C-alpha positions in Angstrom: -9.6 -12.8 1.0 -7.6 -10.9 3.5 -3.8 -11.9 3.7 -0.8 -10.2 5.0 2.7 -11.1 4.1 5.2 -10.0 6.7 8.9 -10.5 7.0 10.9 -11.0 10.3 14.7 -10.3 10.4 16.7 -12.3 12.9 19.3 -9.0 13.6 22.7 -9.1 15.5 22.2 -5.5 16.7 25.1 -4.0 16.8 25.6 -2.1 20.2 25.1 0.9 21.1 25.5 2.3 17.2 21.7 3.3 15.5 23.1 4.7 12.1 25.2 0.8 11.3 22.2 -0.7 12.9 20.0 1.3 9.9 22.6 0.5 7.1 22.4 -3.2 8.2 18.7 -3.5 7.6 18.8 -1.8 4.7 21.2 -4.5 3.3 19.3 -7.3 4.7 16.3 -6.1 3.5 17.2 -4.5 0.1 15.6 -7.5 -1.8 12.5 -8.3 -0.1 9.1 -7.9 -0.5 6.8 -7.7 2.2 3.2 -6.4 3.6 5.3 -5.8 6.9 8.4 -5.7 7.9 9.3 -6.6 11.9 12.2 -6.1 13.7 13.5 -7.0 16.9 13.3 -5.5 21.0 15.4 -1.9 20.7 17.0 -3.1 16.9 18.6 0.1 17.2 21.0 -0.1 20.2 20.3 -3.0 21.8 18.9 -3.9 25.1 20.6 -1.5 26.7 20.3 0.0 30.5 22.5 3.1 29.4 19.1 4.9 28.2 20.5 8.4 29.3 23.3 7.4 26.4 20.9 5.4 24.1 17.5 6.9 24.1 16.5 8.8 21.0 15.7 12.1 21.7 14.8 13.4 18.5 12.9 10.4 17.4 16.0 9.1 15.1 14.7 5.6 15.0 11.3 7.0 14.0 12.6 8.9 11.5 14.6 6.2 10.1 11.4 3.6 10.1 9.0 6.3 8.0 12.1 6.4 5.7 12.1 2.5 5.2 8.4 2.5 4.9 7.8 4.8 2.2 11.0 3.5 0.2 9.4 -0.1 0.7 6.1 0.8 0.5 5.1 -1.1 3.0 4.2 -1.3 7.5 7.7 -1.8 9.1 7.2 -2.0 12.9 9.9 -2.7 15.9 11.1 -1.0 19.8 13.3 1.5 20.2 14.8 3.1 23.5 13.0 6.6 23.5 13.0 9.6 26.1 9.7 11.3 25.8 8.8 14.2 28.6 12.0 13.6 30.6 10.8 9.9 30.9 12.7 7.1 29.1 10.4 4.3 27.3 10.9 0.9 25.5 8.5 2.2 22.5 7.2 -0.3 20.3 6.6 1.6 17.0 3.8 0.5 14.0 4.7 2.8 10.9 2.1 2.5 8.0 3.5 2.9 4.3 2.4 6.5 4.0 4.7 7.5 7.4 1.3 7.7 9.7 2.7 5.7 12.7 1.1 4.2 16.2 3.2 3.0 19.0 3.3 1.0 22.9 5.3 1.3 25.5 6.2 -1.7 27.1 4.3 -2.5 29.7 6.7 -5.5 31.5 9.7 -3.8 32.4 12.4 -6.8 32.9 13.2 -6.0 36.6 16.1 -8.6 36.3 18.6 -6.5 34.0 16.9 -3.1 36.3 14.9 -2.2 33.2 12.1 -0.9 35.3 14.4 1.2 37.5 15.4 3.3 34.1 12.7 3.1 32.0 8.7 3.8 32.9 6.4 1.4 32.0 3.1 1.9 29.9 -0.4 1.2 31.1 -2.5 0.5 28.1 -2.6 -2.5 25.6 -2.3 -1.6 21.8 -4.4 -3.0 19.1 -3.3 -1.6 15.2 -5.5 -2.1 12.2 -3.3 -3.1 9.1 -4.7 -4.9 6.0 -8.0 -5.5 7.6 -6.3 -7.4 10.4 -6.7 -6.3 14.3 -2.7 -6.8 15.8 -1.7 -6.6 19.2 1.9 -5.1 20.1 3.7 -6.9 23.2 7.5 -6.7 24.0 9.7 -9.0 24.9 9.3 -9.5 29.0 5.1 -9.2 28.5 5.3 -12.7 27.0 5.4 -13.7 30.6 1.5 -12.4 31.4 -1.0 -14.1 30.1 -3.9 -12.1 31.7 -2.3 -8.7 30.0 -2.5 -10.2 26.1 -5.8 -12.5 26.5 -8.2 -12.0 23.7 -10.9 -10.4 24.5 -12.3 -11.2 20.7 -10.7 -7.2 19.7 -7.4 -8.7 17.2 -6.8 -11.6 15.2 -2.7 -11.6 15.9 0.1 -10.3 17.8 3.6 -9.6 17.4 6.1 -10.1 19.9 9.9 -8.4 19.6 12.8 -9.7 22.2 16.3 -9.9 23.3 15.5 -13.2 25.0 18.8 -14.6 25.6 19.8 -17.9 24.8 20.1 -19.7 28.5 16.2 -18.6 28.4 15.4 -19.8 25.2 13.3 -22.5 25.9 10.6 -20.5 28.0 10.4 -18.3 24.9 9.6 -21.0 22.7 7.3 -22.4 25.1 5.3 -19.4 25.7 4.8 -18.2 22.5 3.0 -21.2 21.3 0.9 -21.3 24.5 -0.1 -17.3 23.8 -1.2 -18.4 19.7 -3.5 -21.4 21.5 -4.6 -20.1 24.2 -6.3 -16.5 22.2 -6.6 -18.4 19.4 -4.7 -15.8 17.3 -1.8 -16.0 14.5 1.3 -14.7 16.9 4.9 -13.7 15.1 7.7 -13.9 18.4 10.7 -12.3 16.5 14.2 -12.4 18.7 17.5 -11.2 17.9 20.5 -12.6 17.4 24.2 -12.8 18.2 26.2 -11.8 20.8 25.2 -8.3 23.4 27.6 -5.7 24.8 26.4 -7.6 28.2 27.9 -10.5 26.4 24.3 -12.2 26.5 24.1 -14.4 24.0 21.1 -14.9 21.6 20.1 -17.7 19.1 17.9 -17.8 16.4 14.6 -18.7 17.4 11.9 -16.7 16.0 8.6 -18.5 15.6 5.5 -17.9 14.0 2.3 -19.7 14.7 -1.4 -20.8 13.2 -3.9 -20.7 16.5 -3.7 -24.4 16.2 -0.1 -24.2 17.3 1.3 -25.2 14.3 4.2 -23.2 13.2 3.6 -21.5 10.0 7.0 -20.0 8.8 9.8 -20.4 6.0 13.2 -19.2 6.5 15.8 -17.2 4.0 19.2 -16.8 5.0 18.2 -14.2 8.3 14.5 -13.3 7.3 11.4 -15.2 8.8 8.8 -15.1 6.2 4.9 -16.3 6.9 1.9 -15.1 5.3 -1.7 -14.7 7.2 -5.2 -15.7 5.7 -7.5 -13.6 7.5 -10.7 -16.3 6.6 -9.0 -19.1 7.6 -8.8 -17.9 10.8 -12.0 -17.3 10.8 -13.3 -20.4 9.6 -10.9 -21.9 12.1 -12.5 -19.8 15.2 -15.8 -20.7 13.7 -14.9 -24.4 14.0 -13.7 -24.5 17.4 -15.6 -21.1 19.4 -13.3 -21.4 22.5 -13.2 -17.7 23.1 -16.9 -17.4 23.4 -16.3 -18.9 27.0 -12.9 -17.2 27.8 -13.1 -15.5 31.7 -13.6 -11.8 31.8 -11.2 -9.7 33.2 -12.0 -6.6 34.5 -8.3 -5.7 34.8 -7.9 -5.6 30.9 -7.6 -1.9 29.9 -7.7 -0.2 33.3 -3.7 -1.0 34.2 -2.1 0.8 37.8 
């Protein structure tokens, strides 16, 4: 039986202070055990458009994630502002317990905030394998684009990490549930909390869904827990084989 226990941290990110955020996360998760720890979008700085000031130039966030994964003997995932070949990316890292890692560069940049003028969009979807699960990595604004995340029967679960403000949180909640149902996949949507450096407010709104749209999570302090069972997913998909009737999209994997 393949199962996966996930702990997501509803983090009130300290603005533009990587070391303080690393220490805060370590304190919050010091006594928590999980197979995977999930952190919000740009968890080390906040969703910041001053990329030249905050972007990782020496893999600061990735190095910390590797250390954290090793100490917890678990995987850790979350996004960071990085510079790579003189371009800025909103990069979603997935770091395995042994320090190996994979990443996804956010495809849909939030033009409303000017993210598209500063960061470079990714061009490829990313599905990772972990403990028997195939998991799609997605970041915040990606949630509004269902074709890009359409399950081509190639993943079991999807992770969304975000900085999604309180003023538009109903859209976040509604679309998370829709993405889980339409793709018949486990879904974990992790949002930040608190107030950022632009005075945008964020409410606790992290959610986890089973493919039928039922919420499957437990909350303790600032942490949201969920445990996924692969056999339950297979049984559900076998009983309701709706994915077999999906439309085929030639654009998947051929983004421009």
